[in-house]
C-alpha positions in Angstrom: -7.7 -14.1 13.7 -9.6 -11.6 12.4 -9.0 -7.8 13.1 -12.0 -5.4 14.4 -12.9 -2.6 12.6 -11.1 -0.5 14.9 -7.8 -2.4 14.4 -8.1 -2.5 10.9 -8.8 1.3 10.8 -5.5 1.9 13.1 -3.5 -0.7 11.2 -4.5 1.3 7.8 -3.7 4.5 9.2 -0.3 3.2 10.2 0.3 1.6 6.8 -0.5 4.9 5.1 1.8 7.2 7.1 4.5 5.4 7.7 4.7 2.2 5.5 3.8 3.8 2.2 6.3 6.6 2.4 8.9 4.2 3.0 8.0 1.7 0.2 7.9 4.9 -1.7 11.5 5.8 -1.3 12.5 2.1 -1.6 10.8 1.8 -5.0 12.5 5.0 -6.2 15.9 4.0 -4.9 15.4 0.4 -6.6 14.3 2.3 -10.0 17.3 4.7 -9.8 19.8 1.9 -9.4 18.5 0.2 -12.3 19.8 1.4 -16.0 17.7 3.8 -17.5 15.0 1.8 -19.0 12.9 3.3 -22.0 10.0 5.6 -21.0 7.1 3.2 -21.5 8.9 0.3 -19.8 9.8 2.9 -16.9 6.3 4.0 -16.6 4.9 0.3 -16.7 7.6 -0.5 -13.7 6.4 2.4 -11.7 2.9 1.6 -12.2 3.3 -2.4 -11.2 5.3 -0.8 -8.1 2.5 1.4 -7.3 0.2 -1.3 -7.2 2.1 -4.2 -5.7 2.3 -2.5 -2.0 -1.5 -2.6 -1.7 -2.1 -6.1 -2.6 -0.6 -7.8 0.6 -2.5 -5.5 2.5 -5.9 -5.9 1.1 -7.6 -7.3 4.3 -6.2 -4.4 6.5 -8.2 -1.7 4.0 -10.9 -3.6 3.3 -14.4 -1.9 5.0 -12.6 0.6 6.7 -14.5 3.4 5.0 -17.8 2.2 6.2 -19.1 2.9 9.5 -18.3 0.7 12.6 -20.1 -2.4 12.5 -22.2 -2.9 15.6 -23.2 -6.0 17.1 -26.9 -6.7 18.0 
């Protein structure tokens, strides 16, 4: 099932306002429970965690910044 532009826009807003802060808290909690890593390894882990949240949600964010598509 394909989401409409309006539905993708609403879902992307919900993900950014609710899901992303929850993910950030979970990622920071996960990193703090691990033993202290070397600085570069910890930085790499945060960068990886920062990119991983968006990969499964690409379809929601695709085309949201464009104008609404009108059917002819």
